[in-house]
Residue, then its C-alpha position, 0 to 999 in steps of 0.5 A: m795734344e800734349a797729354l796724348l804725346l805724354f801718354s804715348i811716351v810713357f806707354g812706349l817706354g813700357i812697351q820697350n821693356v815688355m818686348k825685351k822681357m818677352f824676347t829673353l823668354k823666347v830666345s836664350n842668347g840673343a842680346f846683341t841680335f835683339t839690340a841691333g834689330s831694335v835699333f835698326f827699326a828706331l833708325l827707320v822711324f827717324v829716317i822716315t819722319g825726316l822726309g829726306k831733310f838732312s842738314f849736316t856738319p862734320s862736328v856732329i859726328w863725334y857726338s853721334i859716335a859717343f852717343s852710339v857707344a853709350y846707347s849700345l851699352a844701355s841697350v845691351g845692359a838693360f836687355l841682359a839685366i832684364s834676362t837675369g833679374s827683376l824687370s821692375l828693379t831693372s827699370l828703376i835702376t836704369q832711371y837712376s841714371l838721371i843722376i849722371p846728367t844732373f852731376y854734369g850740369l852741376f860740375v861742368l855747366d855750373e848749374k845751381a843745386g836747388l832743394p828738390l835736387i838735394i832731397g832727390l839725391v838723399l832719397l835716391c841713396i836711401s832707395l838704393v839701400f832698400v832695393n838691395i834688401e831682398g827679403k822673400t822675393e822670387k828674383k834674387i839680387t845677383l852679382k851678374w844682374m848688378i853688373f848688367a844693371l850698372i852697365a845700363f845705368v852708365g850707358n843710359g846716363m851718358c846718353s842723356t849727358i851727350q844729348k844735352a852737350q850736343q844741344i848746347r854745343f849746336d844751340g838746339m840744331y841738328k837733332n834729327e841728324f845727330m840721332i840718325i848718325a848715332l843710331a846708324i852707328s849703333v846698329l853696326t856695333p851690336a851687329v858685329f858682336a852678334i855675328v861674332l858671339e851669337r853666330k850659331q843662332i843669329v838667324a833663328s833669333l832674327k826669325k823668332g824675335f822679329p815682331l818683338y825687336a821690331v815693335c821695341g825699335i819702333a817704340n824707341g824711335l817714336v819715344n825719342l821723336f815725341v820727346l823732341i816734339l814735346s820739349g818745345k811745347m811743355s816745361a821740362s820740369v813737368m815733362f821729365p818727372v811725369i815721363s820718368a815716374g810714369g815709365i817706372v810705374l807702368t813697368a812695375l805694374i806689368s812686371i807684377f801683374v803679367y810676369k808675377e814678379k814679387l818684391s820684398p816689402q823693403q824693395k817696395i819701399g825702395f821702389v816708391l822712394g826711388t820713384a820720388a827721387i827721380v821726380l825730384l831730380n827732374i824738377 
């Protein structure tokens, strides 16, 4: 059962990236529309699986609001980064965001830094150098891509940090309630931006991209749900390295064999080192 859930999580991460890439190829300007649509379907997953059980405390709202801001930044940033640069490198940079909750644990929660963490940080820094050496590659590293990737990096890292803070604050309670409120807010934020910035083609984007953002959202909801289920059955030191590395490798394979993206030899080295760093940072 654990192996099946683990495989489903990795597969779900890959599916989300593929849906984003397909939408960017189909719709030229629809980042906020796609984000609002996909988050709506992720929200439906938690509402349906919750089966009407909802325990609430007002204190959760502040964590949900903070998470929704970070979640919106991560979703829109990743979408725009994928549309302007490499799918595989965007996935790698996004996963680098694990360093943010890691530092939160070290400097705020006073957690101890073990040898794997130190080695992982060193490898991550070396990986960043290699990733930015372009060589002969079809996808150039542009300032626009770097800005969008940085937004996704910060947003994704803050999501994990806020989730960790919320679980500590409420002793593991209100997981579903926290996610439902956060996702509900996360639908409204990009929806407002879509109406303002993408109003001329919002209807067309919703029609053209419906199966793409629907599948992406359902995959996102199921991934989060399965992580919650698996966290009570499997050691975090095993689960998160497998999920992180598996998601990166699967996305890389898809980007190379399906979208024919080419990485320079230096970027390939950086990719391998980055994957190893992410595994070590999760141990």
